[in-house]
N, C-alpha and C positions, 0 to 999 in steps of 0.2 A: 504494500500500500504506500502510495506517495503522499507526501505532505505538501507538495507543490500545489498552489491554488491561485492561479493568476486571475480568476474571476471572483475571488473572495467568497466562495460558496461552501467552505469547510463547515461553517456553523449554520448553514441554511437548511438543515434537514427539515425543520418544521415549516419552512416556507414551501417545501414540496409536499410533505406529508402533513398537511395542515389539520387533518382530522384529529391528530393527537396533541395539537398545540397547547390547549389550556390544561391538559392533564400532565404534559411532560416538559414543556418549555421552562427554562429557568426564569427567575424573577426579573433579571435585566431584560431578557428577550420579551417577556410579557409586558414589561413597562414600555418598551419601544413599540410594541403592538398597540397598546392603549394610546400612545401619542399619535400613531398612525391613524387610528380610528377617530380620535378627537379632531385631527386635522381635516379628515373627510367630513365629519359631522359639522364642523364650523363652515365648511364649504357648501353645506346644504344636504349632504347625504343623510338618509334615514337608516339607522343601523340597529338591528336587534341584538339581544344579549349573546355573548360568547361567539360572535362571528369573528372571522379572521380575514384580513386583507394583507397578503404577503408584502413585505418591503420590496420584493422584486416584481410585484404585479404592476403592470402599466395600467393604472386605473385613472382615467381622465373623463369621467362621464359629464354630460350636461345635467343629468338627473340620475340618482342611484338610490334604490331601496334594496336593502340586503337583510333578509330575515334572520331570526335567531338561529345560531348553530350552523350558519352557512359560511362558506369560505371561497376566496379567490386565491388560488395557489400561485407559486412563483411563475413569472413570465406569462401569466394570463393577461389578456389585453381587453379592456372594457372601455367603450366609449358610447356616447349617445344617451338615449332615454331608456334606462334598464331597471326593471323590477325583478327581484329574485326572492322567492319565498323562503320558508324555514327549512333547515337541514338539507340545503342544496349545495352542490359543489361544482366549481370550475377547476378542473385539474390543470397541471402545468402545460403551458403553451396553448391553451384553448383561447378562442377569440369570440367575444360577444359584442357586437356593434350595431348601432342603429336603435330602432324602437323595438324592444324585446321584452316580453313578459314570460317569466319562468315560474312555475308553481313550486309546491313543497316537495321535498324528498327527491329532487332531480339530480342525476349524476351525469356530468358532461366530461367525456374522456379527453385525454391529452391530444393536442394538435387538432382539435375539432373547431370548426368555424360556424358560428351562428350569426348570419349577416342580415340584419333587418333594414337594409337599404340597398340601393342599386344605382347604376348610371343608365340613363337612356342611351340609345344607340342609333339615333337618327343619322342617316347617311350624309346630311348636308353639313355636319359639324365634326371637327376632330374629337376624338374620345376625350381628350383632356378638357374640352370646353362643354361637354355634355352636362346637363343639370342632374342633380341627385333626385332620386325618387325613393319613397319609403312607404310600403304597405304595412310593415311590421310583422313580427313573428310571435306566436303564442305557443308555449310548451306547457302542457297540463301537469298535474301532480304525478309523482311516482313514475317518472320517465327515466330510462337508462339509455344514454347516447354513447356509443363506443368511441374509440379513438379514430382520428383522421376522417371524421364525418363532416360533410358540408350541408348546412341547412340554409336554403336561399330565401330571399325576401318574399313575404306574402304567405308563408306556410304556417299552418296550425297543426301541432302534434298532439293527438289526444292523450288523455291520462293513461297511465299504466303501460305505455308502449315501450318497446325496445328497438333501438336502431343499431344495426350491426356495424362493426368497424368498417370504415372505408365507404360507407353508403353516401349517396348524394340525394338529399331529400328535396324534391322539386314540386311536390303537391301535398295537399292535406293528408294527414295520417289519422285514421279512425282510432278510437280508444282500443286498448288491449292488442294493438297490432305488433307483430314482429316483422321488421323491415330489413331488407338487405339489398345491396347492389347499386349500380349506377345506370340509369336512375333507380332510386329505391323502389322496391316492389314488396308487397305484403305476401309473406309466405305462410303465415298462420295466425290464428288468434292465440294470444298468450295463455288464455284459460282453457284451450281446447275448443270444443264446439258449443259449450253452453256455460252460462253463468247463473246457476240457481240462486234463489233468494237466500238459501242457507249460507252461501259464500259471503254475503254482506254481513250476516250475523257473526260469522267466524272472524271476519276482518275486524268488526267492531269489538269482539271479545279480545283479540290480540292487542288492539289499540288501548283498550281499557287496562289490560294487563301491563302494558308498557308504562302507562301513567302510574299505576300502583307501584311498580318496581322503582320508578324514579322517586316517588314520594317516600317509600319505605326503605330505600337503599341504605341510608345511614344507620337506621335502626337495626337492619339485618346484620350489618358489619359490627356494630357495637355489641350486639347480643353475643357474638362469637369471639370477642376479644376477651381473653382470660387474664386479668391483671395479676393473679398470683403466678402464673407461668410466664407472664409477659410475652404472650404468643397468641396466635389465632388457633382456634379449635373448630372442628367441623360443626359440632353441636355443643351447647353448654354442658360442661362436666366431662367432656371427652379429652383424651390426651392431645397435646399439641403435635402437629405433623407438618411436614414440608408442604404437602398438598393443600392443607388448610390455608397457609399463608399465600400460596399461589392463587387459590380460588378467591381469597379476599382481594388480592391485587386485581384480578380480572373483573370482579364484581364492581370494585371502585371505579375502574376505567369504563365499564359498560354503563353504569347507572349514575355516575357522578363525575366529580372532577379529578378522580384518581387519588384523592387523599384518604389515608387510613386512620382509624381511631387508635390511639395508644402507641402508634409507631410511625416514624417519619418514613418517607419514601427512600431516603438514603440509608436508614437503618435496615429497612426491609431488604434492600439490595445487598447490603453487607452481610446480612444473615444468610442469604442464599449463596452468595459467592464464597463465604467461609466454609461451606459444606462440600464444595466440589473437590473430589479426589484428583490431584494433579496427575497421578499415574494412569488412571483410566479415563478421567473426564466425567465420571458418573457422580451422582449425588445420593449418598445413602440416606435412609430415614433418620430422623432425630434419635430415635432409639432403634439401633440397627440390628436388633436380634433377628436372625433368620436371613440376613442379607450379608453380602460380602463386606467385610470391614475395610476401612480406609487403608490403602496400600496393598491389599491382597490382590492376587491375580484373579481376573474375571474371564470366564469362558465366553467366547464370542457367540456360541449357540444359545447360552442362557442370558447373557448380558446382566449378570448380577441377580436376576430374578426379582420377584416381589415388587414393591413400590418403586424401587430404585430405577427400574426401566421407565416407568411413567414420568419420573422427574426430568428425564431428558426433554419431554414435551412441556410439562407444567412449569418447571423452573426456568427453562429457556424462554418461553413466551412471557412469563412474569417479569423476568429481567428485561426483556425487550420493551415491555410496557413501562418499565421504570427508567428507560433510556440507558440501560446497561447491557452487558453481554457476558457470556461465560468467560472466566479468566483463562481457561485452558481448553483446547480442542477435546472432543470426545474421542480420545486416542484409541480406545478399544474397538471403535468402528473404523477409524482412519487406517488402522493397521491391517484391515482386511483388504488384500489385493483381490483381483478378479477371481482367481481360483478359490481363495478362501471364502469370498462372498458367496460364490455358487455353492460351495460345500455347506456353508452355514444356513443358507436359506432352504436348501434341500433337506437339511436335517430337522427342520421344524415339523411339528406334529400335524401335518395337513390332513392326514387320514382320519384322526379322531378328535383333534382339538384345533380346528381351523381358526377359531377366535383367538386362541393363544398365538398361533402362527402369524395371524394378521397383526397382532400386537407387536410381535418382534419386528415385522417389516415396518410398521409405523415408527417404532423407536429408531431403527436403523436409518430410515428415510429422513427423520427429523435430525438425527445426529449428522448425517451427510449434509443436510441443509445448513445447520449451524457451522459446521467445519468449513463449508465452501464460502458462506456469506461472511463469517467473522474472521476466518483464519486463512482463506485462500487455498484450502485443501480440496482437491477435486473429489477424491474418493472413488470407489468402484461403483459409481452410479449406473453406468451402461451395463455392467454385468447383472446388477439387480433388476433393472428394467427388462433386460433381455430374458432373464429367467421368468419373470412375471408374465410376459407376453406369451412365452411358450407353454407355461403351466396353466393358464386360465382354461376353465371348462367352457367350451364354446356353446354347450347346450344351456348352461345356467348363467353364464356371464360372471361367475364367481370362482373362487379358489377353495379347494377342500371339498369334503363330502358331508352330506347330511347324516344325522345319527338317529337311531331309533328312539333314544331317550329324549331328544329335544328337537327333532325334525330339522328344519333349515336354519336353526338359530346359529349354529357354529359357522357355516359358510357366510351367512348374511352379516352377522356381527363382525366376523373376521374381514369381510369385504370392506366394511366401513373403516376399520382401523388401517387396513392395508392401503386403501386408496387415499385416505386422509393424509397419510405421511408421504405418499409418492405422487400419484397422478394429480390429486387436487392441490397439494402443496407446491407442485412444480408446474402447474398449468398445462398438463398433458391430457389428451382425450383418453377416455377409458375404452377398453375393448368390449365389443358386443353389448352396447348400452340397452338395446331393446330386450335382450335376454335377461339382463340384470334386472330391469324393471319387472319383468314377468316373475322372476324368482322372489324379489323383495315383496311384491304385492301378495304372492302366495303365502309367504311367511307372515305377513301382517294379519292374515286370517286365523292364525294359530291362537286359540283362546287360552292356551296354557300361559301365554305371555302377554296377551292383549285383551283378555277378558276383563270385566269390571273389577277394578281394584287390584289388578295384577301387573300393570305396567310399571316399568322402571325407566329412569332417564336413559340408561344405556340402551335398553331395547328400543325405545321410541326414537332416540337419536340415530340408532343404527338402521332405522327404516327411513327417517326423514332425509338424512344426508345422502345416502345412495340414490334415492329418488330424485333429489335435487341435482346431484352431480351428473347422473345419467341423463336427466332432463335438460341439461345444457346442450346436449347433442341431438336430442330427438323429442318429438311430441308423442311418442308411443304411449297409448293408454292415458293420455293427459287428463281426461275427465275423471277416471278412476283415482288417479293420483290426487287430483283436486278434492274429490269427495273424501278421501282418507284424511287429507290435511284439514278439511272443514271440521270433521268429527273431533280430531285431536285438539284443534284450537278451542273449541267450545268447552271441552273437558278441562283443558289446561287453565283457563281463566278461573274455573271453580276451585282448582287445587291450590291457588295462591293463599298463603296464610298471612294476613296483614301484620306487618312488623317483624315477621319471622321468615318469610320466603317460602321455598319449596322443600319438601322432603324428597329424597332420592327415589323412593317408591311412591306411587300415586294411590295411597290409601288414606282413608279419613281418620285412622286411629292415632296418628302421630307417634307410633311406637316403632322402635328399631329403625329400619331403613326409611320409614315414613316420617320420622322426626325431621322437622324443617332444619336445614343447615346450609353450609356454604357450598358443598359439592352439588347438592340437589338444585340449589338456587342458580348457580353458575350454569349448570348443564341445561336445565329447563328453559332458562332465558335464552340460551343459544338456540335451543329447539324452537322457541317461539319465533325467532327470526327466520329459520328455515321454513316453518309452516307459513309464515307471512309471505315469504318469497314464492312459495309454491302457489299461494293464492293471489300473487301479483300485487301485494300490498306492503312489502318490506320497507319501502321508503317512507311509509306513513308512521312507522313505529318510533323513529327518532333514536333508535339504538341498534347497534350492530356488533356482534362479537368480534374482538380484535386479537384474541389470544389463541389458545389451542383450537378452538372451534371456529376460527375465522373462515369465512366462505371463499376468500380470494387467494390466489397463489402467492406464496412467499418468494419463490424464485421462478425464473423462466428457464427451463431446460429444454433444449431442442434435441431431437433424435434424428 
């Protein structure tokens, strides 16, 4: 990594990744941002709470309204008469000019141009002397516009629509449209073929849940801060764990400003960093009985076992949310060359415990991610991906085999863990997405795991994420996917316990796994986002998971 920075961008991370600004930026950086906003306000801009206008944004409007929680990232270019709703984003190098009205929860990708003006082209005048014209552009709520899109003057884009990367939008777009190409054409309805009234009820349920979560977020965290242990616990009276701290950090970032009760962000980061074993790069549990102790050799096939494996995910993403990173590479994974990687992945229990095998792949994929992003170590990525492509079952679109004792649970739950840490985290298409959807929907009918009072956060997440991930590539059985999401959404709102959050298990008795705590709250809130996105309403929630369960790729890896 070089420290040369001729453009002065070394400290500009939050200008590009502005969604994390108020949770992660330092005091001086926040003070400069307030000065920037004050100057815009004095010039006549109307600005909502906790919005961000990057120092590097070229913001020269005649009139600007920017809603709460919205941001203009570095090198975005804004001129003219522009209104932007709440929780909407202009990513780096995007352009919005002329008379433009943008709704709530809109995402505009990098290098996209929204041009609410034009020049006439009468033949009797040179182009430079042609007068300007402006019909204006309107973009509805919950619209996702990909990178390198052009939206020309006079266009209205209906709510809940998706515009694919590189599209050129030259005519009005109906609500719920998925558009691609030049000129952009409608390839499908985002909802499938129908939008039943129940969908509106489900969306409302998720919106109310998001409001409850924001209202109760501080109370949920305070309830699980143990002053005697000076640590976070999953539920009151439980022992302190590494994961409880990580879940608290994720919840604070998801529902609030990233601040923790009883513990500063710097102290939280020091706590996690102090636990990493330099020799392996792994993080043992606070009480490490049953796990490899610090300094002991770790078998690559087992990766230490127990909670230590999951800490590669939870601690890594928690540190990232705190603006930190691991102090050491995950060496036990970096030491795997291509041959050793192939041997280790093949040695996983695919035949009888595909869930555990998928867990191993998730951990290895995430370790490869941290090693590459933070330490410049490539690792045996190609070997792992090659094995996965060869080993996938083309009939089911999953890895591993169903079991008589729990049906499709092992391959489906293993699929989520495996693809989360590799295909999803690296921005790669999954193989055989239609067959995956068939398998996952079949498992969703298993009343042993999805009957009344039997669902857990793991089981529901391991349905929602695969349906969402495969659905990025195909509209196969979209109506059935939507109907499943509607049922889950309505049930989920009822399961929220005011001031306490969610239990891991969705039962009314508050006993054992059903007791409200940090793990259940973090996971079910992440699930709520996936359900909302399956219903085409994620932009209306005002929250999005940014840690372990983030929906978007962490790295871009090409094959």
